[in-house]
Kinemage of the C-alpha trace (Angstrom):
@kinemage 1
@onewidth
@group {chain A} dominant
@subgroup {mainchain}
@vectorlist {calphas} color= white
{ca met a 1} P -11.068 19.133 -36.830
{ca leu a 2} L -13.133 21.537 -34.694
{ca thr a 3} L -14.429 24.358 -36.859
{ca leu a 4} L -16.030 27.496 -35.434
{ca pro a 5} L -19.557 26.614 -36.652
{ca arg a 6} L -19.240 23.150 -35.121
{ca tyr a 7} L -17.888 24.633 -31.881
{ca phe a 8} L -20.802 27.039 -31.453
{ca his a 9} L -23.301 24.353 -32.446
{ca thr a 10} L -21.886 22.048 -29.759
{ca leu a 11} L -22.353 24.782 -27.147
{ca glu a 12} L -26.111 24.434 -27.595
{ca gln a 13} L -25.915 20.990 -25.984
{ca phe a 14} L -25.371 22.666 -22.612
{ca his a 15} L -29.028 23.774 -22.723
{ca thr a 16} L -30.212 20.169 -22.610
{ca val a 17} L -27.849 18.442 -20.150
{ca ser a 18} L -29.953 17.017 -17.326
{ca thr a 19} L -27.423 15.582 -14.854
{ca pro a 20} L -24.035 16.639 -13.436
{ca gln a 21} L -22.554 13.554 -15.084
{ca glu a 22} L -23.754 14.695 -18.511
{ca leu a 23} L -22.296 18.139 -17.846
{ca thr a 24} L -18.941 16.642 -16.892
{ca gln a 25} L -18.882 14.460 -20.011
{ca leu a 26} L -19.758 17.407 -22.256
{ca leu a 27} L -17.077 19.569 -20.651
{ca ser a 28} L -14.575 16.755 -21.151
{ca ser a 29} L -15.359 16.384 -24.847
{ca met a 30} L -15.218 20.152 -25.396
{ca gly a 31} L -11.892 20.431 -23.600
{ca gln a 32} L -10.402 17.592 -25.637
{ca ala a 33} L -11.734 19.076 -28.885
{ca leu a 34} L -9.947 22.334 -28.060
{ca gly a 35} L -6.726 20.423 -27.407
{ca phe a 36} L -6.576 20.561 -23.600
{ca his a 37} L -5.740 17.679 -21.291
{ca ala a 38} L -7.741 18.788 -18.256
{ca ile a 39} L -10.839 20.881 -17.694
{ca val a 40} L -12.435 21.903 -14.396
{ca gln a 41} L -15.479 24.011 -13.610
{ca gly a 42} L -15.975 25.391 -10.113
{ca leu a 43} L -18.866 27.468 -8.750
{ca gln a 44} L -17.746 29.767 -5.959
{ca ser a 45} L -18.838 32.569 -3.670
{ca tyr a 46} L -16.598 35.365 -2.427
{ca ser a 47} L -16.812 37.869 0.412
{ca arg a 48} L -14.290 40.096 2.142
{ca gln a 49} L -15.244 38.589 5.494
{ca ser a 50} L -15.035 34.863 4.733
{ca gly a 51} L -13.011 34.833 1.521
{ca leu a 52} L -13.655 32.178 -1.103
{ca his a 53} L -16.179 29.401 -0.653
{ca val a 54} L -16.448 26.544 -3.173
{ca asp a 55} L -20.106 25.696 -3.809
{ca ser a 56} L -19.660 22.919 -6.373
{ca thr a 57} L -17.236 21.509 -8.921
{ca ser a 58} L -17.533 19.601 -12.179
{ca val a 59} L -14.205 17.936 -12.828
{ca ile a 60} L -12.750 15.267 -15.022
{ca ser a 61} L -10.779 12.677 -13.052
{ca asp a 62} L -7.604 14.592 -12.418
{ca arg a 63} L -4.886 13.944 -9.830
{ca trp a 64} L -3.762 17.566 -9.708
{ca his a 65} L -7.258 18.900 -9.007
{ca gly a 66} L -7.665 16.479 -6.089
{ca his a 67} L -4.355 17.645 -4.630
{ca tyr a 68} L -5.238 21.309 -5.301
{ca met a 69} L -8.539 21.017 -3.400
{ca gln a 70} L -6.990 19.024 -0.562
{ca gln a 71} L -4.387 21.740 -0.041
{ca ala a 72} L -7.065 24.485 -0.377
{ca tyr a 73} L -4.823 26.298 -2.857
{ca tyr a 74} L -7.850 28.187 -4.210
{ca gln a 75} L -7.576 30.380 -1.099
{ca val a 76} L -4.191 31.757 -2.218
{ca asp a 77} L -4.355 31.230 -5.979
{ca pro a 78} L -3.904 34.648 -7.696
{ca arg a 79} L -5.739 33.305 -10.762
{ca val a 80} L -8.856 32.584 -8.693
{ca his a 81} L -8.683 35.988 -7.007
{ca his a 82} L -8.392 37.595 -10.443
{ca cys a 83} L -11.568 35.802 -11.533
{ca ala a 84} L -13.425 36.809 -8.355
{ca arg a 85} L -13.001 40.468 -9.342
{ca arg a 86} L -12.685 40.445 -13.133
{ca thr a 87} L -14.630 39.200 -16.151
{ca thr a 88} L -11.783 38.599 -18.605
{ca pro a 89} L -9.998 35.247 -19.065
{ca leu a 90} L -6.570 34.888 -17.501
{ca leu a 91} L -3.770 33.055 -19.293
{ca trp a 92} L -1.080 31.449 -17.127
{ca asn a 93} L 2.041 29.340 -17.497
{ca ser a 94} L 4.329 27.419 -15.170
{ca ala a 95} L 7.153 29.951 -15.534
{ca glu a 96} L 5.223 32.685 -13.694
{ca gln a 97} L 6.249 34.021 -10.277
{ca tyr a 98} L 3.775 34.727 -7.451
{ca glu a 99} L 4.337 36.815 -4.314
{ca his a 100} L 2.562 34.565 -1.808
{ca pro a 101} L 4.840 31.673 -0.689
{ca arg a 102} L 2.010 29.118 -0.840
{ca ala a 103} L 1.035 30.328 -4.301
{ca thr a 104} L 4.627 29.820 -5.426
{ca gln a 105} L 4.567 26.356 -3.877
{ca met a 106} L 1.270 25.644 -5.656
{ca leu a 107} L 2.713 26.537 -9.061
{ca arg a 108} L 5.847 24.474 -8.412
{ca glu a 109} L 3.765 21.453 -7.468
{ca ala a 110} L 1.525 21.957 -10.516
{ca ser a 111} L 4.637 21.825 -12.662
{ca asp a 112} L 5.649 18.594 -10.895
{ca phe a 113} L 2.276 17.176 -11.936
{ca gly a 114} L 3.136 18.099 -15.525
{ca leu a 115} L 1.002 21.223 -15.952
{ca arg a 116} L 2.566 23.751 -18.324
{ca ala a 117} L -0.056 26.394 -19.179
{ca gly a 118} L -3.769 27.078 -19.185
{ca ile a 119} L -6.655 29.515 -19.034
{ca tyr a 120} L -9.001 30.598 -16.233
{ca ala a 121} L -12.300 31.955 -17.600
{ca pro a 122} L -14.717 33.552 -15.089
{ca val a 123} L -18.487 34.038 -15.328
{ca his a 124} L -20.385 36.080 -12.727
{ca ser a 125} L -24.019 35.723 -11.635
{ca met a 126} L -26.308 38.474 -10.366
{ca asp a 127} L -26.596 36.655 -7.025
{ca gly a 128} L -22.918 37.225 -6.242
{ca arg a 129} L -21.588 33.794 -7.183
{ca phe a 130} L -19.120 33.156 -9.962
{ca ser a 131} L -17.778 30.129 -11.752
{ca leu a 132} L -14.367 29.350 -13.147
{ca leu a 133} L -13.714 27.276 -16.213
{ca cys a 134} L -10.111 26.121 -16.035
{ca val a 135} L -8.374 24.342 -18.891
{ca ser a 136} L -4.750 23.222 -18.857
{ca leu a 137} L -2.049 21.469 -20.834
{ca arg a 138} L 0.452 19.032 -19.430
{ca asp a 139} L 3.679 17.357 -20.491
{ca val a 140} L 4.067 19.395 -23.663
{ca pro a 141} L 6.841 21.842 -24.620
{ca gln a 142} L 6.325 25.270 -23.073
{ca asp a 143} L 6.286 27.120 -26.420
{ca glu a 144} L 3.698 24.729 -27.824
{ca ala a 145} L 1.522 25.104 -24.712
{ca leu a 146} L 1.655 28.901 -24.816
{ca asp a 147} L 0.787 28.942 -28.524
{ca leu a 148} L -2.347 26.812 -28.012
{ca val a 149} L -3.428 28.880 -25.007
{ca arg a 150} L -3.177 32.139 -26.957
{ca his a 151} L -5.131 30.790 -29.923
{ca thr a 152} L -7.976 29.223 -27.903
{ca ala a 153} L -8.400 31.979 -25.284
{ca pro a 154} L -11.036 33.901 -27.347
{ca leu a 155} L -13.236 30.777 -27.409
{ca leu a 156} L -13.284 30.150 -23.650
{ca pro a 157} L -15.755 32.869 -22.515
{ca ala a 158} L -18.583 31.356 -24.578
{ca leu a 159} L -17.866 27.869 -23.251
{ca ala a 160} L -17.621 29.179 -19.682
{ca ala a 161} L -20.936 31.044 -19.967
{ca his a 162} L -22.840 28.013 -21.275
{ca ala a 163} L -21.332 25.733 -18.637
{ca his a 164} L -22.123 28.288 -15.914
{ca glu a 165} L -25.806 28.422 -16.804
{ca ala a 166} L -25.946 24.635 -16.965
{ca val a 167} L -24.468 24.127 -13.503
{ca leu a 168} L -26.787 26.727 -11.970
{ca arg a 169} L -29.761 24.954 -13.525
{ca leu a 170} L -28.597 21.562 -12.234
{ca leu a 171} L -27.800 22.635 -8.677
{ca pro a 172} L -30.352 21.380 -6.118
{ca gly a 173} L -30.514 24.888 -4.702
{ca gly a 174} L -31.840 26.142 -8.014
{ca gln a 175} L -35.127 24.368 -7.305
{ca gln a 176} L -35.528 25.587 -3.726
{ca pro a 177} L -38.429 27.931 -2.885
{ca glu a 178} L -37.686 31.563 -2.193
{ca ala a 179} L -36.659 32.358 1.372
{ca ile a 180} L -39.223 33.696 3.841
{ca leu a 181} L -37.721 36.545 5.860
{ca thr a 182} L -39.187 38.268 8.905
{ca arg a 183} L -40.230 41.916 8.721
{ca arg a 184} L -37.164 42.962 10.750
{ca glu a 185} L -34.802 40.931 8.574
{ca cys a 186} L -36.224 42.626 5.483
{ca glu a 187} L -35.892 46.044 7.116
{ca cys a 188} L -32.251 45.443 7.997
{ca leu a 189} L -31.502 44.199 4.475
{ca gln a 190} L -33.347 47.170 2.996
{ca trp a 191} L -31.188 49.650 4.893
{ca ala a 192} L -28.059 47.617 4.174
{ca ala a 193} L -28.921 47.825 0.475
{ca ala a 194} L -29.046 51.609 0.911
{ca gly a 195} L -25.439 51.529 2.097
{ca lys a 196} L -26.023 51.803 5.847
{ca thr a 197} L -23.674 50.139 8.321
{ca ser a 198} L -25.016 47.953 11.131
{ca trp a 199} L -24.508 50.820 13.569
{ca glu a 200} L -26.429 53.233 11.324
{ca ile a 201} L -29.236 50.706 10.787
{ca gly a 202} L -29.499 50.334 14.550
{ca leu a 203} L -29.989 54.089 14.918
{ca val a 204} L -32.681 54.141 12.230
{ca leu a 205} L -34.595 51.164 13.659
{ca asn a 206} L -33.864 52.023 17.297
{ca ile a 207} L -32.242 48.650 18.017
{ca ala a 208} L -28.747 47.611 19.091
{ca glu a 209} L -25.995 47.086 16.524
{ca arg a 210} L -25.607 43.456 17.637
{ca thr a 211} L -29.346 42.958 17.030
{ca val a 212} L -28.946 44.280 13.495
{ca asn a 213} L -26.115 41.819 12.906
{ca phe a 214} L -28.288 39.039 14.337
{ca his a 215} L -31.071 39.766 11.830
{ca leu a 216} L -28.679 40.161 8.919
{ca asn a 217} L -26.934 36.881 9.762
{ca asn a 218} L -30.315 35.136 9.937
{ca ala a 219} L -31.246 36.580 6.550
{ca met a 220} L -27.934 35.443 5.061
{ca ala a 221} L -28.497 31.910 6.371
{ca lys a 222} L -32.051 31.744 4.999
{ca leu a 223} L -30.910 33.029 1.607
{ca gly a 224} L -27.954 30.645 1.516
{ca cys a 225} L -25.429 33.465 1.213
{ca his a 226} L -21.900 33.858 2.487
{ca ser a 227} L -21.720 37.635 2.613
{ca arg a 228} L -23.957 40.627 3.287
{ca gln a 229} L -23.577 41.898 -0.280
{ca his a 230} L -24.509 38.483 -1.653
{ca ala a 231} L -27.661 38.498 0.531
{ca ile a 232} L -28.612 42.006 -0.629
{ca val a 233} L -28.334 41.043 -4.300
{ca lys a 234} L -30.311 37.842 -3.798
{ca ala a 235} L -33.019 39.647 -1.803
{ca leu a 236} L -33.305 42.260 -4.567
{ca met a 237} L -33.642 39.531 -7.200
{ca gln a 238} L -36.406 37.836 -5.197
{ca gly a 239} L -38.232 41.102 -4.602
{ca leu a 240} L -37.779 40.910 -0.825
{ca val a 241} L -36.294 44.410 -0.751
{ca gly a 242} L -36.231 47.292 -3.201
{ca leu a 243} L -34.005 50.207 -4.085
């Protein structure tokens, strides 16, 4: 039986995992201890321009997850979009109705795979990325699935936070040196951080709007970011620009 003291003690193991395989195994054991049949962790980036981008996943062998990724359902999944903007866990069940036709199709197919209910728990980083910890139940009565989801939901944020820090530590990008930006790239990011548009930055720096976009795009590429806001936050964290 998983008691609360044992649960929180087990969370400390995330501080010492040294490989993605160890992280996956630890997630699997935690998910099973909580009574879930599947557990997935995904690290993602989000921007208004390019939408969602999946940076990495830690997943137990799961047929539904493979199908989900192949169909790119994360692009229309309301649960993922909730997590991109919110910090609270989201409980779901197979009886829900979604507005987007592909989202409705996704839920119907999930039910065909046996999924009945689950929880999406988000964790956000200062650099603009966020991770999802998704647990689910399959092939169990709906009432039983909903009861377990409600009782375990308060425990998921702590598990999600520990797993999030572990995956960030294990990512190859976490060991990369800080980006080296040109003076003009830093200037454009500095003014963007102040809320200026590309057109306004061009007026301030006496350069064309397209040139501003060129420098900002270069800065985004060097910083490994998928949006301007993501690049601003990362540049602030690295001390490349200031407020």
